[in-house]
Biotite code that builds the C-alpha atoms (Angstrom):
import biotite.structure as struc

atoms = struc.array([
    struc.Atom([0.039, -0.397, 0.412], chain_id="A", res_id=1, res_name="MET", atom_name="CA", element="C"),
    struc.Atom([1.437, 3.349, -1.064], chain_id="A", res_id=2, res_name="HIS", atom_name="CA", element="C"),
    struc.Atom([1.352, 5.825, 1.397], chain_id="A", res_id=3, res_name="THR", atom_name="CA", element="C"),
    struc.Atom([2.734, 9.767, 1.535], chain_id="A", res_id=4, res_name="ASN", atom_name="CA", element="C"),
    struc.Atom([4.740, 11.041, 4.859], chain_id="A", res_id=5, res_name="LYS", atom_name="CA", element="C"),
    struc.Atom([3.114, 14.198, 5.659], chain_id="A", res_id=6, res_name="LEU", atom_name="CA", element="C"),
    struc.Atom([5.757, 17.274, 6.552], chain_id="A", res_id=7, res_name="ALA", atom_name="CA", element="C"),
    struc.Atom([5.438, 18.693, 10.003], chain_id="A", res_id=8, res_name="ASN", atom_name="CA", element="C"),
    struc.Atom([3.901, 22.181, 10.008], chain_id="A", res_id=9, res_name="PRO", atom_name="CA", element="C"),
    struc.Atom([4.806, 22.819, 13.436], chain_id="A", res_id=10, res_name="GLY", atom_name="CA", element="C"),
    struc.Atom([7.830, 24.279, 13.763], chain_id="A", res_id=11, res_name="PRO", atom_name="CA", element="C"),
    struc.Atom([6.241, 26.592, 10.282], chain_id="A", res_id=12, res_name="LEU", atom_name="CA", element="C"),
    struc.Atom([2.915, 27.585, 13.069], chain_id="A", res_id=13, res_name="GLY", atom_name="CA", element="C"),
    struc.Atom([6.208, 28.502, 15.469], chain_id="A", res_id=14, res_name="LEU", atom_name="CA", element="C"),
    struc.Atom([7.945, 30.463, 13.784], chain_id="A", res_id=15, res_name="MET", atom_name="CA", element="C"),
    struc.Atom([5.071, 32.829, 13.098], chain_id="A", res_id=16, res_name="GLY", atom_name="CA", element="C"),
    struc.Atom([4.635, 32.429, 16.535], chain_id="A", res_id=17, res_name="PHE", atom_name="CA", element="C"),
    struc.Atom([8.054, 33.797, 17.429], chain_id="A", res_id=18, res_name="GLY", atom_name="CA", element="C"),
    struc.Atom([9.000, 35.821, 15.397], chain_id="A", res_id=19, res_name="MET", atom_name="CA", element="C"),
    struc.Atom([5.795, 38.004, 15.219], chain_id="A", res_id=20, res_name="THR", atom_name="CA", element="C"),
    struc.Atom([5.814, 37.936, 19.348], chain_id="A", res_id=21, res_name="THR", atom_name="CA", element="C"),
    struc.Atom([9.563, 39.076, 19.392], chain_id="A", res_id=22, res_name="VAL", atom_name="CA", element="C"),
    struc.Atom([9.696, 42.059, 17.286], chain_id="A", res_id=23, res_name="LEU", atom_name="CA", element="C"),
    struc.Atom([6.022, 43.336, 19.085], chain_id="A", res_id=24, res_name="LEU", atom_name="CA", element="C"),
    struc.Atom([8.130, 42.708, 22.189], chain_id="A", res_id=25, res_name="ASN", atom_name="CA", element="C"),
    struc.Atom([11.244, 44.636, 21.183], chain_id="A", res_id=26, res_name="LEU", atom_name="CA", element="C"),
    struc.Atom([8.333, 47.423, 20.214], chain_id="A", res_id=27, res_name="HIS", atom_name="CA", element="C"),
    struc.Atom([6.426, 47.012, 24.420], chain_id="A", res_id=28, res_name="ASN", atom_name="CA", element="C"),
    struc.Atom([9.723, 47.027, 25.721], chain_id="A", res_id=29, res_name="ALA", atom_name="CA", element="C"),
    struc.Atom([10.559, 50.210, 24.593], chain_id="A", res_id=30, res_name="GLY", atom_name="CA", element="C"),
    struc.Atom([14.148, 49.505, 21.579], chain_id="A", res_id=31, res_name="PHE", atom_name="CA", element="C"),
    struc.Atom([11.359, 51.331, 19.104], chain_id="A", res_id=32, res_name="PHE", atom_name="CA", element="C"),
    struc.Atom([8.381, 52.912, 18.409], chain_id="A", res_id=33, res_name="PRO", atom_name="CA", element="C"),
    struc.Atom([4.767, 51.396, 16.536], chain_id="A", res_id=34, res_name="LEU", atom_name="CA", element="C"),
    struc.Atom([6.280, 50.349, 12.437], chain_id="A", res_id=35, res_name="ASN", atom_name="CA", element="C"),
    struc.Atom([4.445, 48.771, 9.819], chain_id="A", res_id=36, res_name="SER", atom_name="CA", element="C"),
    struc.Atom([7.256, 46.032, 9.925], chain_id="A", res_id=37, res_name="ALA", atom_name="CA", element="C"),
    struc.Atom([5.152, 45.042, 13.030], chain_id="A", res_id=38, res_name="ILE", atom_name="CA", element="C"),
    struc.Atom([2.063, 45.205, 11.087], chain_id="A", res_id=39, res_name="ILE", atom_name="CA", element="C"),
    struc.Atom([3.677, 43.326, 7.815], chain_id="A", res_id=40, res_name="SER", atom_name="CA", element="C"),
    struc.Atom([4.666, 40.517, 10.429], chain_id="A", res_id=41, res_name="MET", atom_name="CA", element="C"),
    struc.Atom([1.237, 40.706, 12.083], chain_id="A", res_id=42, res_name="GLY", atom_name="CA", element="C"),
    struc.Atom([-0.776, 40.328, 9.126], chain_id="A", res_id=43, res_name="ILE", atom_name="CA", element="C"),
    struc.Atom([1.588, 37.640, 6.841], chain_id="A", res_id=44, res_name="PHE", atom_name="CA", element="C"),
    struc.Atom([3.238, 36.035, 9.399], chain_id="A", res_id=45, res_name="PHE", atom_name="CA", element="C"),
    struc.Atom([1.866, 35.441, 12.893], chain_id="A", res_id=46, res_name="GLY", atom_name="CA", element="C"),
    struc.Atom([-1.738, 35.819, 10.783], chain_id="A", res_id=47, res_name="GLY", atom_name="CA", element="C"),
    struc.Atom([-1.679, 34.221, 7.091], chain_id="A", res_id=48, res_name="LEU", atom_name="CA", element="C"),
    struc.Atom([0.910, 31.450, 8.047], chain_id="A", res_id=49, res_name="ALA", atom_name="CA", element="C"),
    struc.Atom([0.092, 30.216, 11.751], chain_id="A", res_id=50, res_name="GLN", atom_name="CA", element="C"),
    struc.Atom([-3.367, 30.028, 9.895], chain_id="A", res_id=51, res_name="ILE", atom_name="CA", element="C"),
    struc.Atom([-1.686, 27.938, 6.951], chain_id="A", res_id=52, res_name="MET", atom_name="CA", element="C"),
    struc.Atom([-0.161, 25.540, 9.517], chain_id="A", res_id=53, res_name="ALA", atom_name="CA", element="C"),
    struc.Atom([-2.957, 25.008, 11.845], chain_id="A", res_id=54, res_name="GLY", atom_name="CA", element="C"),
    struc.Atom([-5.490, 23.619, 8.594], chain_id="A", res_id=55, res_name="LEU", atom_name="CA", element="C"),
    struc.Atom([-2.062, 20.918, 8.058], chain_id="A", res_id=56, res_name="LEU", atom_name="CA", element="C"),
    struc.Atom([-2.326, 20.626, 11.803], chain_id="A", res_id=57, res_name="GLU", atom_name="CA", element="C"),
    struc.Atom([-5.960, 19.615, 10.695], chain_id="A", res_id=58, res_name="TYR", atom_name="CA", element="C"),
    struc.Atom([-5.135, 17.616, 7.773], chain_id="A", res_id=59, res_name="LYS", atom_name="CA", element="C"),
    struc.Atom([-2.847, 15.548, 10.551], chain_id="A", res_id=60, res_name="LYS", atom_name="CA", element="C"),
    struc.Atom([-5.417, 14.884, 12.553], chain_id="A", res_id=61, res_name="GLY", atom_name="CA", element="C"),
    struc.Atom([-4.092, 17.228, 15.259], chain_id="A", res_id=62, res_name="ASN", atom_name="CA", element="C"),
    struc.Atom([-6.264, 18.700, 18.101], chain_id="A", res_id=63, res_name="THR", atom_name="CA", element="C"),
    struc.Atom([-4.570, 21.280, 19.753], chain_id="A", res_id=64, res_name="PHE", atom_name="CA", element="C"),
    struc.Atom([-2.392, 22.434, 16.785], chain_id="A", res_id=65, res_name="GLY", atom_name="CA", element="C"),
    struc.Atom([-5.108, 22.950, 14.654], chain_id="A", res_id=66, res_name="MET", atom_name="CA", element="C"),
    struc.Atom([-6.258, 24.713, 17.603], chain_id="A", res_id=67, res_name="THR", atom_name="CA", element="C"),
    struc.Atom([-2.868, 26.720, 19.031], chain_id="A", res_id=68, res_name="ALA", atom_name="CA", element="C"),
    struc.Atom([-2.354, 27.610, 15.455], chain_id="A", res_id=69, res_name="PHE", atom_name="CA", element="C"),
    struc.Atom([-5.610, 29.049, 13.811], chain_id="A", res_id=70, res_name="ILE", atom_name="CA", element="C"),
    struc.Atom([-6.519, 30.685, 17.248], chain_id="A", res_id=71, res_name="SER", atom_name="CA", element="C"),
    struc.Atom([-3.706, 32.881, 17.685], chain_id="A", res_id=72, res_name="TYR", atom_name="CA", element="C"),
    struc.Atom([-3.045, 33.177, 14.023], chain_id="A", res_id=73, res_name="GLY", atom_name="CA", element="C"),
    struc.Atom([-6.330, 35.614, 14.332], chain_id="A", res_id=74, res_name="SER", atom_name="CA", element="C"),
    struc.Atom([-5.828, 36.539, 17.493], chain_id="A", res_id=75, res_name="PHE", atom_name="CA", element="C"),
    struc.Atom([-2.936, 38.724, 15.556], chain_id="A", res_id=76, res_name="TRP", atom_name="CA", element="C"),
    struc.Atom([-4.744, 39.564, 12.745], chain_id="A", res_id=77, res_name="LEU", atom_name="CA", element="C"),
    struc.Atom([-6.707, 40.518, 15.262], chain_id="A", res_id=78, res_name="SER", atom_name="CA", element="C"),
    struc.Atom([-5.091, 43.088, 16.905], chain_id="A", res_id=79, res_name="LEU", atom_name="CA", element="C"),
    struc.Atom([-3.581, 43.815, 14.210], chain_id="A", res_id=80, res_name="VAL", atom_name="CA", element="C"),
    struc.Atom([-7.004, 45.048, 13.185], chain_id="A", res_id=81, res_name="GLY", atom_name="CA", element="C"),
    struc.Atom([-7.261, 46.633, 16.689], chain_id="A", res_id=82, res_name="LEU", atom_name="CA", element="C"),
    struc.Atom([-4.574, 48.941, 15.509], chain_id="A", res_id=83, res_name="LEU", atom_name="CA", element="C"),
    struc.Atom([-5.873, 49.750, 11.053], chain_id="A", res_id=84, res_name="LEU", atom_name="CA", element="C"),
    struc.Atom([-9.796, 49.585, 11.800], chain_id="A", res_id=85, res_name="LEU", atom_name="CA", element="C"),
    struc.Atom([-9.366, 53.008, 13.356], chain_id="A", res_id=86, res_name="PRO", atom_name="CA", element="C"),
    struc.Atom([-6.487, 54.621, 11.527], chain_id="A", res_id=87, res_name="ARG", atom_name="CA", element="C"),
    struc.Atom([-9.080, 53.513, 8.319], chain_id="A", res_id=88, res_name="LEU", atom_name="CA", element="C"),
    struc.Atom([-12.189, 55.684, 10.118], chain_id="A", res_id=89, res_name="GLY", atom_name="CA", element="C"),
    struc.Atom([-14.139, 51.779, 10.634], chain_id="A", res_id=90, res_name="LEU", atom_name="CA", element="C"),
    struc.Atom([-13.816, 51.741, 14.489], chain_id="A", res_id=91, res_name="ALA", atom_name="CA", element="C"),
    struc.Atom([-13.511, 53.608, 17.103], chain_id="A", res_id=92, res_name="GLU", atom_name="CA", element="C"),
    struc.Atom([-10.480, 52.692, 19.232], chain_id="A", res_id=93, res_name="PRO", atom_name="CA", element="C"),
    struc.Atom([-10.195, 50.251, 22.007], chain_id="A", res_id=94, res_name="THR", atom_name="CA", element="C"),
    struc.Atom([-9.538, 51.787, 24.864], chain_id="A", res_id=95, res_name="ASP", atom_name="CA", element="C"),
    struc.Atom([-6.417, 50.430, 27.709], chain_id="A", res_id=96, res_name="ALA", atom_name="CA", element="C"),
    struc.Atom([-9.349, 48.629, 29.556], chain_id="A", res_id=97, res_name="SER", atom_name="CA", element="C"),
    struc.Atom([-11.394, 46.927, 26.723], chain_id="A", res_id=98, res_name="VAL", atom_name="CA", element="C"),
    struc.Atom([-7.266, 45.871, 25.788], chain_id="A", res_id=99, res_name="LEU", atom_name="CA", element="C"),
    struc.Atom([-7.080, 44.052, 28.483], chain_id="A", res_id=100, res_name="GLY", atom_name="CA", element="C"),
    struc.Atom([-10.293, 42.488, 28.921], chain_id="A", res_id=101, res_name="ILE", atom_name="CA", element="C"),
    struc.Atom([-9.583, 40.838, 24.792], chain_id="A", res_id=102, res_name="TYR", atom_name="CA", element="C"),
    struc.Atom([-5.704, 40.183, 26.769], chain_id="A", res_id=103, res_name="LEU", atom_name="CA", element="C"),
    struc.Atom([-7.341, 38.625, 29.550], chain_id="A", res_id=104, res_name="ALA", atom_name="CA", element="C"),
    struc.Atom([-8.881, 36.589, 27.556], chain_id="A", res_id=105, res_name="LEU", atom_name="CA", element="C"),
    struc.Atom([-6.663, 34.974, 25.646], chain_id="A", res_id=106, res_name="TRP", atom_name="CA", element="C"),
    struc.Atom([-5.004, 34.550, 28.588], chain_id="A", res_id=107, res_name="GLY", atom_name="CA", element="C"),
    struc.Atom([-7.623, 32.571, 30.302], chain_id="A", res_id=108, res_name="VAL", atom_name="CA", element="C"),
    struc.Atom([-7.397, 31.106, 26.364], chain_id="A", res_id=109, res_name="PHE", atom_name="CA", element="C"),
    struc.Atom([-4.148, 30.433, 26.552], chain_id="A", res_id=110, res_name="THR", atom_name="CA", element="C"),
    struc.Atom([-4.106, 28.788, 30.555], chain_id="A", res_id=111, res_name="LEU", atom_name="CA", element="C"),
    struc.Atom([-5.827, 25.976, 29.267], chain_id="A", res_id=112, res_name="PHE", atom_name="CA", element="C"),
    struc.Atom([-4.576, 25.407, 25.895], chain_id="A", res_id=113, res_name="MET", atom_name="CA", element="C"),
    struc.Atom([-0.620, 25.306, 28.763], chain_id="A", res_id=114, res_name="PHE", atom_name="CA", element="C"),
    struc.Atom([-2.418, 22.374, 30.480], chain_id="A", res_id=115, res_name="PHE", atom_name="CA", element="C"),
    struc.Atom([-2.699, 20.589, 26.980], chain_id="A", res_id=116, res_name="GLY", atom_name="CA", element="C"),
    struc.Atom([0.640, 20.511, 26.703], chain_id="A", res_id=117, res_name="THR", atom_name="CA", element="C"),
    struc.Atom([1.246, 18.952, 30.402], chain_id="A", res_id=118, res_name="LEU", atom_name="CA", element="C"),
    struc.Atom([2.058, 15.549, 28.562], chain_id="A", res_id=119, res_name="ARG", atom_name="CA", element="C"),
    struc.Atom([4.196, 17.297, 25.325], chain_id="A", res_id=120, res_name="ALA", atom_name="CA", element="C"),
    struc.Atom([8.160, 18.181, 25.703], chain_id="A", res_id=121, res_name="ASN", atom_name="CA", element="C"),
    struc.Atom([9.045, 20.409, 28.518], chain_id="A", res_id=122, res_name="ARG", atom_name="CA", element="C"),
    struc.Atom([9.883, 23.386, 25.727], chain_id="A", res_id=123, res_name="VAL", atom_name="CA", element="C"),
    struc.Atom([6.278, 23.248, 24.089], chain_id="A", res_id=124, res_name="LEU", atom_name="CA", element="C"),
    struc.Atom([5.368, 23.810, 28.014], chain_id="A", res_id=125, res_name="GLN", atom_name="CA", element="C"),
    struc.Atom([7.743, 27.230, 28.628], chain_id="A", res_id=126, res_name="PHE", atom_name="CA", element="C"),
    struc.Atom([5.735, 28.339, 26.558], chain_id="A", res_id=127, res_name="VAL", atom_name="CA", element="C"),
    struc.Atom([2.326, 28.380, 26.032], chain_id="A", res_id=128, res_name="PHE", atom_name="CA", element="C"),
    struc.Atom([3.385, 28.511, 30.106], chain_id="A", res_id=129, res_name="GLY", atom_name="CA", element="C"),
    struc.Atom([4.973, 32.163, 29.512], chain_id="A", res_id=130, res_name="SER", atom_name="CA", element="C"),
    struc.Atom([2.469, 33.304, 26.851], chain_id="A", res_id=131, res_name="LEU", atom_name="CA", element="C"),
    struc.Atom([-0.170, 32.857, 29.890], chain_id="A", res_id=132, res_name="THR", atom_name="CA", element="C"),
    struc.Atom([2.180, 35.319, 32.286], chain_id="A", res_id=133, res_name="LEU", atom_name="CA", element="C"),
    struc.Atom([3.062, 37.549, 28.924], chain_id="A", res_id=134, res_name="LEU", atom_name="CA", element="C"),
    struc.Atom([-1.181, 37.992, 28.372], chain_id="A", res_id=135, res_name="PHE", atom_name="CA", element="C"),
    struc.Atom([-1.217, 38.648, 32.504], chain_id="A", res_id=136, res_name="ALA", atom_name="CA", element="C"),
    struc.Atom([1.167, 41.062, 32.705], chain_id="A", res_id=137, res_name="LEU", atom_name="CA", element="C"),
    struc.Atom([-0.343, 42.991, 29.192], chain_id="A", res_id=138, res_name="LEU", atom_name="CA", element="C"),
    struc.Atom([-4.154, 42.304, 30.399], chain_id="A", res_id=139, res_name="ALA", atom_name="CA", element="C"),
    struc.Atom([-2.773, 44.066, 33.989], chain_id="A", res_id=140, res_name="ILE", atom_name="CA", element="C"),
    struc.Atom([-0.832, 46.282, 32.618], chain_id="A", res_id=141, res_name="GLY", atom_name="CA", element="C"),
    struc.Atom([-3.537, 47.602, 29.747], chain_id="A", res_id=142, res_name="ASN", atom_name="CA", element="C"),
    struc.Atom([-6.472, 47.842, 32.153], chain_id="A", res_id=143, res_name="ILE", atom_name="CA", element="C"),
    struc.Atom([-4.188, 49.824, 35.290], chain_id="A", res_id=144, res_name="THR", atom_name="CA", element="C"),
    struc.Atom([-2.129, 52.273, 32.982], chain_id="A", res_id=145, res_name="GLY", atom_name="CA", element="C"),
    struc.Atom([1.033, 50.662, 34.566], chain_id="A", res_id=146, res_name="ASN", atom_name="CA", element="C"),
    struc.Atom([3.250, 51.235, 31.879], chain_id="A", res_id=147, res_name="HIS", atom_name="CA", element="C"),
    struc.Atom([6.397, 50.072, 33.424], chain_id="A", res_id=148, res_name="ALA", atom_name="CA", element="C"),
    struc.Atom([4.327, 46.661, 33.952], chain_id="A", res_id=149, res_name="LEU", atom_name="CA", element="C"),
    struc.Atom([4.340, 46.960, 30.239], chain_id="A", res_id=150, res_name="LEU", atom_name="CA", element="C"),
    struc.Atom([7.929, 47.162, 29.652], chain_id="A", res_id=151, res_name="ASN", atom_name="CA", element="C"),
    struc.Atom([8.711, 43.824, 31.718], chain_id="A", res_id=152, res_name="VAL", atom_name="CA", element="C"),
    struc.Atom([5.933, 42.596, 29.994], chain_id="A", res_id=153, res_name="ALA", atom_name="CA", element="C"),
    struc.Atom([7.398, 43.365, 26.994], chain_id="A", res_id=154, res_name="GLY", atom_name="CA", element="C"),
    struc.Atom([11.058, 41.349, 27.883], chain_id="A", res_id=155, res_name="TYR", atom_name="CA", element="C"),
    struc.Atom([8.993, 38.438, 28.982], chain_id="A", res_id=156, res_name="GLU", atom_name="CA", element="C"),
    struc.Atom([7.192, 38.543, 25.340], chain_id="A", res_id=157, res_name="GLY", atom_name="CA", element="C"),
    struc.Atom([11.057, 38.187, 24.282], chain_id="A", res_id=158, res_name="ILE", atom_name="CA", element="C"),
    struc.Atom([11.975, 35.280, 26.069], chain_id="A", res_id=159, res_name="ILE", atom_name="CA", element="C"),
    struc.Atom([8.781, 33.486, 24.889], chain_id="A", res_id=160, res_name="CYS", atom_name="CA", element="C"),
    struc.Atom([8.949, 34.257, 21.395], chain_id="A", res_id=161, res_name="GLY", atom_name="CA", element="C"),
    struc.Atom([12.557, 33.171, 21.423], chain_id="A", res_id=162, res_name="ALA", atom_name="CA", element="C"),
    struc.Atom([11.550, 29.984, 23.126], chain_id="A", res_id=163, res_name="SER", atom_name="CA", element="C"),
    struc.Atom([9.188, 29.225, 20.340], chain_id="A", res_id=164, res_name="ALA", atom_name="CA", element="C"),
    struc.Atom([11.561, 30.444, 17.852], chain_id="A", res_id=165, res_name="ILE", atom_name="CA", element="C"),
    struc.Atom([14.522, 27.912, 19.297], chain_id="A", res_id=166, res_name="TYR", atom_name="CA", element="C"),
    struc.Atom([11.339, 24.484, 19.850], chain_id="A", res_id=167, res_name="LEU", atom_name="CA", element="C"),
    struc.Atom([10.617, 25.344, 15.696], chain_id="A", res_id=168, res_name="ALA", atom_name="CA", element="C"),
    struc.Atom([14.432, 25.059, 15.069], chain_id="A", res_id=169, res_name="MET", atom_name="CA", element="C"),
    struc.Atom([15.186, 22.034, 17.073], chain_id="A", res_id=170, res_name="ALA", atom_name="CA", element="C"),
    struc.Atom([11.687, 20.448, 14.909], chain_id="A", res_id=171, res_name="GLU", atom_name="CA", element="C"),
    struc.Atom([13.507, 20.815, 12.232], chain_id="A", res_id=172, res_name="VAL", atom_name="CA", element="C"),
    struc.Atom([17.351, 20.155, 12.879], chain_id="A", res_id=173, res_name="LEU", atom_name="CA", element="C"),
    struc.Atom([16.282, 17.120, 14.246], chain_id="A", res_id=174, res_name="ASN", atom_name="CA", element="C"),
    struc.Atom([14.069, 16.005, 12.185], chain_id="A", res_id=175, res_name="GLU", atom_name="CA", element="C"),
    struc.Atom([16.714, 16.885, 9.297], chain_id="A", res_id=176, res_name="GLN", atom_name="CA", element="C"),
    struc.Atom([20.151, 15.081, 11.010], chain_id="A", res_id=177, res_name="PHE", atom_name="CA", element="C"),
    struc.Atom([17.560, 11.858, 12.310], chain_id="A", res_id=178, res_name="GLY", atom_name="CA", element="C"),
    struc.Atom([18.863, 12.457, 16.349], chain_id="A", res_id=179, res_name="ARG", atom_name="CA", element="C"),
    struc.Atom([18.836, 15.176, 19.120], chain_id="A", res_id=180, res_name="LYS", atom_name="CA", element="C"),
    struc.Atom([20.675, 18.584, 17.626], chain_id="A", res_id=181, res_name="VAL", atom_name="CA", element="C"),
    struc.Atom([18.668, 20.723, 20.201], chain_id="A", res_id=182, res_name="LEU", atom_name="CA", element="C"),
    struc.Atom([17.895, 19.484, 22.880], chain_id="A", res_id=183, res_name="PRO", atom_name="CA", element="C"),
    struc.Atom([13.524, 19.800, 23.538], chain_id="A", res_id=184, res_name="ILE", atom_name="CA", element="C"),
    struc.Atom([13.008, 17.989, 27.331], chain_id="A", res_id=185, res_name="GLY", atom_name="CA", element="C"),
    struc.Atom([11.029, 14.959, 26.104], chain_id="A", res_id=186, res_name="GLU", atom_name="CA", element="C"),
    struc.Atom([8.758, 14.253, 29.555], chain_id="A", res_id=187, res_name="PRO", atom_name="CA", element="C"),
    struc.Atom([8.266, 11.157, 31.351], chain_id="A", res_id=188, res_name="ASN", atom_name="CA", element="C"),
    struc.Atom([4.602, 10.287, 29.796], chain_id="A", res_id=189, res_name="VAL", atom_name="CA", element="C"),
    struc.Atom([4.762, 7.278, 32.345], chain_id="A", res_id=190, res_name="ASN", atom_name="CA", element="C"),
    struc.Atom([4.693, 9.635, 35.534], chain_id="A", res_id=191, res_name="ASN", atom_name="CA", element="C"),
    struc.Atom([2.255, 11.900, 34.075], chain_id="A", res_id=192, res_name="VAL", atom_name="CA", element="C"),
    struc.Atom([-1.522, 11.364, 35.124], chain_id="A", res_id=193, res_name="GLU", atom_name="CA", element="C"),
    struc.Atom([-4.294, 11.629, 32.361], chain_id="A", res_id=194, res_name="PRO", atom_name="CA", element="C"),
    struc.Atom([-6.373, 14.247, 33.153], chain_id="A", res_id=195, res_name="ILE", atom_name="CA", element="C"),
    struc.Atom([-10.087, 12.393, 33.577], chain_id="A", res_id=196, res_name="ARG", atom_name="CA", element="C"),
    struc.Atom([-13.260, 13.955, 33.457], chain_id="A", res_id=197, res_name="ALA", atom_name="CA", element="C"),
    struc.Atom([-15.392, 14.671, 36.759], chain_id="A", res_id=198, res_name="ALA", atom_name="CA", element="C"),
    struc.Atom([-17.658, 11.574, 36.763], chain_id="A", res_id=199, res_name="ALA", atom_name="CA", element="C"),
])
């Protein structure tokens, strides 16, 4: 029987997420103002590339990967919408407190996704754990108007994005060389209790 091995779309989605996250959070940390590089990256790599990766994860039957990549791709597109729609005269600008609620909702979603990584590799756990923290810092910073906290969130976001870039390249290189070139901390699934539904 003829079978075709499907490529792993995970590194594409992780790079789209990681590189866009690093770029935006360099801005949040105060290194440069919001500019077209961030917006373009948000549309084409953080947004569209992640959605494409999610559709490919669907083809592979990976519910977690599909949900993560399509959701965060949509996050980047919606964030660009928050920035551009008011400038185009199509919507009112978003208040900082409403932006904080928007980010808090994404933080809740990410926390649940983090629980879904507990039987995955350690780097993926770090990506989602640090992303949960990032959304919390950004939400609190926007709701309270604490600009110092938003700067701290920028540095934390750089670390989060860099961890996703590392995982993406580890998956590419480890597959390419057929061995562990970059470690990702495979968990001992025998020591992890499965999540059980309540009776």
